[in-house]
C-alpha positions in Angstrom: -5.1 -5.3 35.2 -8.4 -4.7 33.4 -9.0 -0.9 34.4 -6.5 1.8 35.8 -3.8 3.6 34.0 -0.5 2.1 32.5 2.2 4.7 32.6 5.3 4.0 30.9 8.9 6.1 30.6 11.3 5.5 28.3 14.2 7.4 29.4 17.0 5.7 27.2 16.3 4.2 23.8 19.6 3.4 22.1 19.3 3.6 17.6 22.4 2.7 16.3 22.5 3.0 12.4 19.5 5.3 12.3 19.8 8.1 9.8 18.2 11.4 11.5 15.7 12.0 8.5 14.2 9.2 9.6 14.4 9.5 13.8 10.6 11.1 13.8 9.9 8.2 11.7 10.9 5.7 14.0 9.3 8.0 17.1 5.8 7.9 15.0 5.6 4.5 14.6 6.7 3.2 18.3 4.2 5.7 19.8 1.3 4.8 17.5 1.7 0.5 18.2 2.5 1.7 21.8 -0.7 3.1 22.2 -2.5 0.0 20.5 0.0 -2.8 22.2 -1.0 -1.2 25.4 -4.6 -0.6 24.9 -5.1 -4.5 24.1 -6.5 -6.0 27.3 -5.5 -8.9 26.4 -1.7 -7.4 26.2 -2.5 -5.3 29.5 -4.2 -8.5 31.6 -1.3 -10.2 31.5 1.0 -7.2 32.7 2.2 -6.8 36.9 2.1 -4.1 38.7 5.6 -3.2 38.9 8.7 -1.5 37.7 11.0 -2.8 35.1 14.3 -1.2 35.3 15.6 -2.4 31.6 13.7 -4.2 28.5 16.5 -5.6 25.9 15.4 -5.6 23.2 18.4 -7.0 21.1 18.7 -6.4 17.8 16.3 -6.0 15.3 16.3 -5.0 11.2 15.9 -2.4 9.6 14.0 -1.7 6.3 15.8 2.1 4.4 13.9 4.8 4.8 11.0 6.5 6.8 8.5 3.4 6.4 11.1 0.7 7.4 12.0 3.6 10.7 8.2 3.4 11.0 8.0 -0.4 11.1 10.9 -0.9 13.7 9.1 1.5 16.0 6.5 -0.6 15.7 8.6 -3.9 16.4 10.4 -2.2 18.8 7.1 -0.9 20.5 5.6 -4.7 20.4 8.7 -6.1 21.5 8.1 -3.4 24.7 4.6 -4.5 25.6 5.4 -8.3 25.2 8.7 -7.2 27.9 6.1 -5.9 30.6 3.7 -9.3 30.3 7.1 -11.3 31.6 
């Protein structure tokens, strides 16, 4: 897919143990990194047009505070990018 549009819908994201005060930072990190990952030609080249109903990311470590939440969001986005290529 060198050209075209990538549409990604996240219907459900389970975040256990995230402080409600850090949720916005996590979402901001997720959105920013997803935009970067999905704009990368190398990532897009490996994608196949299809629907992926579930991508299980497993456990991911999080450092405390908003910086940790933002970094976790970025890590989730990278894992989603890898899952879309698999």
